[in-house]
C-alpha positions in Angstrom: 0.0 0.0 0.0 1.2 3.5 -0.8 2.4 5.5 2.3 0.2 8.5 1.4 -2.9 6.4 1.1 -2.2 4.7 4.5 -1.6 8.0 6.1 -4.9 9.5 4.7 -6.7 6.4 5.9 -5.3 6.6 9.4 -6.3 10.3 9.6 -9.8 9.5 8.4 -10.2 6.7 11.0 -9.1 9.0 13.8 -11.7 11.6 12.7 -14.4 8.9 12.5 -13.6 7.8 16.0 -14.0 11.4 17.3 -17.5 11.5 15.8 -18.4 8.1 17.3 -17.3 9.2 20.7 -19.3 12.4 20.5 -22.3 10.4 19.4 -22.0 7.9 22.2 -21.7 10.8 24.7 -24.9 12.3 23.4 -26.7 9.0 23.7 -25.6 8.5 27.3 -26.3 12.1 28.3 -29.9 12.0 26.9 -30.7 8.5 28.1 -31.2 7.3 24.5 -28.8 4.4 24.8 -30.7 1.1 24.8 -30.7 -0.8 28.0 -30.0 -4.5 28.3 -33.2 -6.5 28.2 -34.4 -7.4 31.7 -36.7 -10.2 32.9 -40.1 -9.1 34.1 -40.7 -9.1 37.8 -43.4 -11.8 38.1 -44.4 -10.7 41.6 -45.1 -7.2 40.4 -47.1 -8.5 37.5 -49.5 -10.5 39.7 -50.4 -7.5 41.9 
């Protein structure tokens, strides 16, 4: 692979990672991040 292409690709990947981090921070701040599925509380359902 050409060195200039590898360098451009590395810079692009670093920029993409910055956007991903910003997006994840927004999801966490606003509570939009999905939660892990939880089992229903059977006792609560019967009352």
